C-alpha positions in Angstrom: 0.0 0.0 0.0 1.4 3.4 -1.0 1.0 6.2 1.6 -1.4 8.8 0.4 0.0 12.3 -0.1 -3.0 13.9 1.7 -2.7 11.7 4.7 -1.3 13.5 7.8 0.5 11.3 10.4 -1.4 11.1 13.7 0.3 12.6 16.7 3.0 10.3 18.1 1.6 10.1 21.6 -1.7 8.8 20.2 0.1 6.1 18.2 2.0 5.1 21.3 -1.2 4.9 23.4 -3.1 3.0 20.8 -0.4 0.4 20.1 0.1 0.1 23.9 -3.5 -0.8 24.2 -3.1 -3.5 21.5 0.0 -4.8 23.2 -1.5 -4.9 26.7 -4.7 -6.6 25.4 -3.9 -10.1 26.7 -3.4 -8.7 30.2 -6.7 -6.8 30.0 -8.6 -10.0 29.3 -8.3 -11.0 32.9 -9.7 -7.7 34.2 -13.4 -7.2 33.6 -14.2 -4.0 31.8 -10.6 -2.8 31.6 -10.4 -3.3 27.8 -13.4 -1.0 27.3 -12.1 1.6 29.7 -8.7 1.6 28.1 -10.0 2.2 24.6 -12.4 4.8 25.9 -9.5 6.6 27.4 -7.6 6.5 24.1 -10.6 7.9 22.2 -11.1 10.7 24.7 -7.4 11.7 25.1 -6.5 11.2 21.5 -9.4 12.4 19.3 -7.3 12.1 16.2 -7.5 8.3 16.5 -11.3 8.0 16.8 -12.4 11.4 15.7 -15.3 15.5 9.7 -18.1 13.2 8.5 -17.7 9.7 9.9 -15.2 11.4 12.3 -15.0 8.3 14.5 -12.9 6.5 11.9 -11.0 9.4 10.4 -8.1 8.8 12.8 -8.0 5.0 12.0 -7.9 5.9 8.3 -5.0 8.2 8.8 -3.2 5.6 10.9 -3.7 3.0 8.2 -2.3 5.4 5.6 0.7 6.4 7.7 1.5 2.8 9.0 -0.1 0.3 6.6 1.1 -2.6 8.7 -1.1 -1.3 11.5 -4.2 -2.4 9.6 -3.7 -6.1 10.6 -3.4 -5.1 14.3 -6.5 -2.9 14.1 -8.6 -5.7 12.4 -7.3 -8.3 14.9 -8.1 -6.1 17.9 -11.7 -5.3 16.9 -12.3 -8.9 15.8 -11.3 -10.1 19.2 -13.3 -7.4 21.0 -16.6 -8.4 19.4 -16.5 -11.7 21.2 -16.5 -10.0 24.6 -20.0 -8.6 24.1 -19.2 -5.5 26.3 -19.5 -2.9 23.6 -22.7 -0.9 23.3 -24.2 -0.4 19.8 -23.7 2.8 17.9 -26.3 4.5 15.7 -25.6 4.6 12.0 -27.1 8.0 11.5 -24.9 9.2 8.6 -23.1 11.8 10.7 -20.9 10.1 13.2 -21.1 6.8 11.4 -22.2 5.9 7.8 -25.8 5.2 7.2 -27.2 2.2 5.3 -30.7 3.5 5.1 -30.6 4.2 1.4 -30.0 0.5 0.4 -31.0 -1.5 3.5 -34.6 -2.3 2.5 -33.5 -3.5 -1.0 -30.7 -5.5 0.4 -32.9 -7.3 3.0 -35.5 -8.0 0.3 -32.8 -9.5 -2.0 -31.3 -11.6 0.7 -34.8 -13.0 1.5 -35.3 -13.8 -2.2 -32.0 -15.6 -2.4 -32.8 -17.7 0.7 -36.3 -18.4 -0.7 -34.8 -19.7 -4.0 -32.8 -22.2 -2.0 -35.9 -23.3 0.0 -35.2 -21.4 3.2 -38.1 -19.2 4.4 -37.1 -17.2 7.5 -37.4 -13.6 8.7 -34.2 -11.6 8.3 -35.5 -8.3 9.5 -34.8 -9.0 13.2 -32.2 -6.2 13.4 -32.6 -4.5 16.8 -33.0 -0.8 16.3 -33.4 2.2 18.6 -35.8 5.2 18.1 -34.2 8.6 18.1 -36.0 11.9 18.5 -35.2 14.8 16.3 -36.5 18.0 17.8 -36.9 20.8 15.3 -40.3 22.6 15.9 -42.0 19.2 16.3 -41.0 15.9 17.6 -40.2 13.4 14.8 -39.4 9.7 15.6 -37.4 7.6 13.3 -35.7 4.2 13.5 -31.9 4.1 12.9 -29.9 0.9 12.3 -27.3 0.1 14.8 -24.1 -2.0 15.1 -21.8 -2.9 17.9 -18.8 -0.5 18.0 -16.1 -2.9 16.8 -18.1 -3.9 13.8 -19.1 -0.3 13.1 -15.4 0.7 13.2 -14.3 -2.0 10.9 -17.0 -1.5 8.3 -16.6 2.3 8.4 -12.9 1.9 7.9 -13.4 -0.4 4.9 -15.8 1.9 3.1 -13.6 5.0 3.6 -10.7 3.4 1.8 -10.1 4.8 -1.7 -10.9 2.5 -4.6 -7.3 2.3 -5.9 -6.3 1.0 -2.5 -9.4 -1.2 -1.9 -8.1 -4.2 -3.8 -5.0 -4.3 -1.5 -6.7 -4.2 1.8 -10.2 -5.6 1.3 -8.9 -9.1 1.9 -7.8 -8.2 5.4 -10.7 -6.0 6.4 -13.4 -8.0 4.8 -12.4 -11.2 6.5 -12.3 -9.3 9.8 -15.7 -7.9 9.3 -17.2 -11.2 8.4 -15.6 -13.0 11.3 -16.9 -10.3 13.7 -20.4 -10.4 12.2 -20.6 -14.2 12.6 -19.1 -14.2 16.1 -21.5 -11.5 17.3 -25.1 -12.3 18.4 -26.2 -9.1 16.8 -27.8 -9.8 13.4 -25.7 -7.3 11.3 -24.8 -8.8 8.0 -27.7 -7.1 6.1 -26.5 -3.7 7.4 -22.9 -4.6 6.4 -24.1 -5.7 3.0 -26.1 -2.4 2.5 -23.0 -0.3 3.4 -20.7 -2.4 1.1 -23.1 -2.3 -1.8 -22.9 1.5 -1.6 -19.2 1.4 -1.8 -18.7 -1.3 -4.6 -21.7 -1.5 -6.8 -20.2 -4.0 -9.2 -19.9 -6.5 -6.4 -23.5 -6.3 -5.5 -24.4 -10.0 -6.3 -21.4 -11.3 -4.4 -22.3 -9.1 -1.4 -25.9 -10.4 -1.4 -24.7 -14.0 -1.6 -22.2 -13.5 1.2 -24.9 -11.9 3.4 -27.3 -14.7 2.6 -25.1 -17.1 4.6 -25.5 -15.2 7.9 -28.8 -16.7 9.1 -27.1 -20.2 9.2 -24.5 -19.0 11.7 -27.1 -18.6 14.5 -30.5 -20.2 13.5 -30.9 -23.9 13.6 -34.3 -23.5 11.9 -32.6 -22.1 8.8 -30.1 -25.0 8.9 -32.9 -27.6 9.1 -34.8 -26.0 6.2 -31.6 -25.9 4.0 -30.9 -29.6 4.7 -34.5 -30.6 3.8 -34.3 -28.4 0.6 -31.1 -30.2 -0.5 -32.7 -33.6 -0.2 -35.9 -32.3 -2.0 -33.9 -30.8 -4.9 -31.8 -34.0 -5.3 -34.5 -36.6 -4.8 -37.8 -34.8 -5.4 -40.5 -34.2 -2.8 -41.1 -37.0 -0.2 -44.7 -37.6 -1.2 -43.9 -37.9 -5.0 -42.9 -41.0 -6.9 -39.2 -40.2 -7.2 -37.2 -41.5 -10.1 -33.5 -40.5 -10.1 -32.5 -38.6 -13.2 -28.7 -37.9 -12.8 -28.3 -34.8 -14.9 -31.5 -33.2 -13.8 -31.2 -33.9 -10.1 -27.5 -32.8 -9.9 -28.5 -29.6 -11.7 -31.3 -29.0 -9.2 -28.9 -29.5 -6.3 -25.9 -27.6 -7.4 -27.3 -25.3 -10.2 -25.7 -24.3 -13.5 -23.6 -21.3 -12.6 -23.6 -18.1 -10.7 -24.4 -16.1 -13.8 -27.4 -13.9 -13.3 -29.8 -15.0 -16.1 -33.1 -14.3 -14.3 -34.5 -10.9 -13.2 -33.4 -11.8 -9.7 -30.4 -13.6 -8.2 -31.1 -17.3 -7.5 -28.9 -19.8 -5.7 -29.3 -23.6 -5.6 -29.6 -25.2 -2.1 -26.5 -27.4 -2.6 -24.3 -24.5 -3.5 -25.6 -22.4 -0.5 -25.1 -25.4 1.8 -21.5 -25.9 0.6 -20.7 -22.2 1.3 -22.5 -22.0 4.7 -21.9 -25.4 6.4 -18.7 -24.3 8.0 -20.5 -21.6 10.1 -23.3 -23.8 11.4 -23.8 -23.1 15.1 -24.2 -26.8 16.1 -22.8 -29.6 13.9 -24.4 -32.2 16.1 -27.8 -30.7 15.3 -27.0 -30.7 11.6 -25.9 -34.4 11.8 -29.1 -35.4 13.6 -31.2 -33.4 11.2 -29.5 -35.1 8.2 -30.1 -38.5 9.7 -33.7 -37.6 10.5 -34.4 -36.6 6.9 -32.6 -39.7 5.6 -34.7 -42.0 7.7 -37.9 -40.2 6.6 -36.9 -40.7 3.0 -36.1 -44.4 3.5 -39.5 -44.9 5.0 -41.2 -43.2 2.1 -39.3 -45.5 -0.3 -40.4 -48.5 1.7 -44.0 -47.4 1.4 -43.6 -47.1 -2.4 -42.4 -50.7 -2.5 -45.2 -52.0 -0.3 -47.2 -54.6 -2.3 -50.2 -54.6 0.0 -52.4 -52.9 -2.7 -55.0 -53.9 -5.1 -53.7 -56.0 -8.1 -54.5 -53.2 -10.6 -52.4 -50.8 -8.5 -49.3 -52.9 -7.9 -47.8 -51.8 -11.2 -47.4 -48.4 -9.6 -45.1 -49.9 -6.9 -41.4 -49.3 -7.1 -39.2 -52.4 -7.5 -36.8 -53.3 -4.7 -33.8 -52.9 -7.0 -34.9 -49.3 -7.9 -35.5 -48.6 -4.2 -32.1 -49.9 -3.1 -30.4 -47.7 -5.7 -32.3 -44.7 -4.3 -31.1 -45.6 -0.8 -27.5 -45.5 -2.0 -28.1 -42.1 -3.6 -29.6 -40.7 -0.5 -26.8 -42.1 1.6 -24.2 -40.6 -0.7 -25.8 -37.2 -0.4 -26.1 -37.5 3.4 -22.5 -38.6 3.7 -21.3 -35.7 1.5 -23.3 -33.2 3.6 -21.9 -34.6 6.9 -18.3 -34.5 5.6 -18.7 -30.9 4.4 -20.3 -29.8 7.7 -17.9 -31.3 10.2 -15.1 -33.2 8.5 -13.2 -35.9 10.5 -14.4 -34.8 13.9 -18.1 -35.0 13.0 -17.7 -38.4 11.4 -15.9 -39.7 14.5 -18.9 -38.5 16.6 -21.2 -40.2 14.1 -19.5 -43.5 14.7 -19.0 -43.3 18.4 -22.0 -41.3 19.7 -24.7 -40.2 17.3 -25.5 -43.5 15.6 -25.2 -45.7 18.7 -27.5 -43.3 20.5 -30.0 -43.4 17.7 -30.0 -47.2 17.8 -30.4 -47.3 21.6 -33.2 -44.7 21.7 -36.7 -45.9 22.3 -40.1 -44.1 21.9 -42.9 -43.6 19.4 -40.5 -42.4 16.7 -37.8 -45.1 17.3 -36.2 -46.9 14.5 -38.2 -50.0 13.4 -41.6 -48.7 14.5 -43.0 -48.2 11.0 -43.2 -51.8 9.8 -41.0 -54.6 8.5 -40.1 -53.2 5.1 -39.5 -49.7 6.5 -37.3 -51.2 9.2 -35.1 -52.9 6.7 -34.7 -49.8 4.6 -33.8 -47.8 7.7 -31.0 -50.2 8.5 -29.7 -50.2 4.9 -29.7 -46.4 4.8 -27.8 -46.0 8.1 -25.2 -48.6 7.1 -24.6 -46.9 3.7 -24.2 -43.4 5.1 -21.9 -44.6 7.9 -19.5 -46.4 5.5 -19.6 -43.7 2.8 -18.9 -40.9 5.2 -16.0 -42.8 6.8 -14.5 -43.7 3.4 -14.7 -40.1 2.4 -12.6 -38.8 5.3 -10.3 -41.7 6.0 -10.0 -43.4 2.6 -10.6 -47.0 1.6 -7.1 -48.3 1.5 -3.8 -47.9 3.3 -2.7 -44.3 3.6 0.6 -42.9 2.6 3.4 -42.9 5.3 3.1 -39.1 5.7 -0.5 -39.4 6.9 -0.4 -42.9 8.5 -0.1 -41.6 12.0 -2.9 -39.0 11.5 -5.6 -40.9 9.7 -4.9 -44.6 10.0 -4.7 -44.6 13.8 -8.0 -42.6 14.1 -9.7 -44.8 11.6 -8.5 -47.9 13.4 -9.7 -46.7 16.8 -13.1 -45.4 15.6 -14.0 -48.4 13.5 -12.9 -50.8 16.2 -15.0 -49.1 18.8 -18.1 -49.2 16.6 -17.6 -52.9 15.8 -17.1 -53.5 19.6 -20.4 -51.8 20.2 -22.1 -54.0 17.6 -20.5 -57.1 19.1 -21.7 -56.3 22.6 -25.3 -55.9 21.4 -25.1 -59.2 19.6 -23.8 -60.8 22.8 -26.8 -59.4 24.7 -24.8 -57.1 26.9 -26.5 -53.9 25.6 -30.3 -53.6 25.1 -31.4 -51.8 21.9 -34.3 -49.4 21.6 -34.7 -49.9 17.9 -36.6 -52.8 16.2 -34.9 -56.1 15.6 -35.4 -55.9 11.8 -33.7 -52.5 11.7 -30.7 -53.8 13.8 -30.3 -57.0 11.7 -30.4 -55.1 8.4 -28.0 -52.5 9.7 -25.4 -55.1 10.9 -25.6 -57.3 7.8 -25.4 -54.4 5.4 -22.5 -52.7 7.2 -20.4 -55.8 7.6 -21.1 -56.7 4.0 -19.9 -53.3 2.9 -16.8 -53.7 5.0 -16.0 -57.0 3.5 -16.6 -56.1 -0.1 -15.4 -52.5 -0.3 -13.0 -51.6 2.6 -11.3 -54.9 3.6 -8.3 -52.8 4.8 -10.5 -51.5 7.7 -11.2 -55.1 8.8 -7.5 -56.0 9.0 -7.0 -53.0 11.4 -9.7 -54.2 13.9 -8.7 -56.1 17.0 -8.7 -59.9 16.8 -11.1 -60.2 19.8 -13.6 -57.9 18.2 -13.6 -59.9 15.0 -14.1 -63.1 16.9 -17.1 -61.7 18.7 -18.6 -60.3 15.5 -18.1 -63.7 13.7 -19.7 -65.6 16.5 -22.7 -63.3 16.5 -23.1 -63.7 12.7 -22.9 -67.5 13.1 -25.8 -67.4 15.6 -27.8 -65.5 12.9 -27.0 -68.3 10.5 -24.8 -66.0 8.4 -21.8 -68.3 8.2 -20.6 -67.2 4.8 -20.5 -63.5 5.9 -18.7 -64.5 9.2 -16.1 -66.5 7.3 -15.5 -63.6 4.8 -15.1 -61.2 7.7 -12.5 -63.4 9.3 -10.6 -63.9 6.0 -10.3 -60.1 5.7 -8.7 -60.0 9.1 -5.3 -60.9 7.8 -2.8 -63.5 9.0 -3.7 -62.8 12.7 -7.1 -64.2 12.1 -6.0 -67.4 10.3 -6.5 -69.5 13.4 -10.1 -68.2 13.8 -10.8 -69.1 10.1 -9.5 -72.6 10.7 -11.6 -73.0 13.9 -14.7 -71.9 12.1 -14.2 -74.5 9.3 -13.7 -77.4 11.7 
């Protein structure tokens, strides 16, 4: 960044005090309210730092011009301060702070349209605002948008930068503003978008798209609607007779491109999910919601395959082969969404906590309560999504030496624990809450997938766990599957193979 000729260097004492505040920031964390009091003292004693139209950021602008490297410290400081929640909001009245009033209604409307195009229908006008009285001969009451002080300072600094310098610094400031907005409980992205759209009009669509992600950072309702919309766009509505058409359904899920071909900006639900899943407030909720939708879809498929109809209507039933193909497609979508949302950590929780809890849960909505065919489809769907999600994050074969300690050890531990859980249930040491048909279908499908597609996983499992699993499969009269499981166990399981054949 080149220093502007018009920029005047701030007084040296003010620079010293300001950077002393940044340096002492870790010490102030342990003293309640000291950080606020320190910065207040700086703004009062050194008005050139925080004091012209938009005079509160004029000093910061001069400081960034005089010392370009200070911009990173300013952004880091305010980004950290927003998480404390101790700053009062400031009124964006167009005098002390820039006003978004000219474009805010249009931006909020466009954000709502983008969310609606992705199947999310929520209110985004929940911005807290404070009435202000203007006394001029009569009392006039208006509503002024407000932002917490750290966000207001960053956004004001970003829009006062000259366009020839904007390309150099927008990466630093923009990321700080977005991080601050998502970290704060204050719904502020629509106001930020309105202010930015006034600054850079050619980035209007990108700004609207970025602001459309903000509801997913704090509302689980929006997350649930987006997940359901992804499944509906990929598989069709749950009450329809869904046939999978590859090109059509992938287009519905991910869209064609970001080009604006319609009168209004539209976004596909899959694209919006991929951009927003990293800021979900609760990955466990997203995981449970995905599994809930998956189970609901599996039950709908089972009802389509139900042959308990009149003879003239049986031709409308789906075949089992078509339904099983749809189960795999649903599981692949669910596994992809889980990996995008939480990565390795969420998949580990899926193996160790989420899925065992789902199988152990009892109640009116428990697994296996919707009939025999529905129970089998539920077990198949859960087995497929478990294996596909694990294969996506850990791989299906042996990892390279560089990643062996990171991924192979985690995969070995997680898979072994899950198979140990299955073995204890088969031995009768754990009582399930789900139906017997669901449990049997889940075990047979999961073990079959292990044997056929990821035999490397089986060789990493403890020998005692393999013995327990094989014994349980023998009791179910699944001797061939038990023998195949032991054969994939490697040389350490050769004795068990011989014992099973004798």
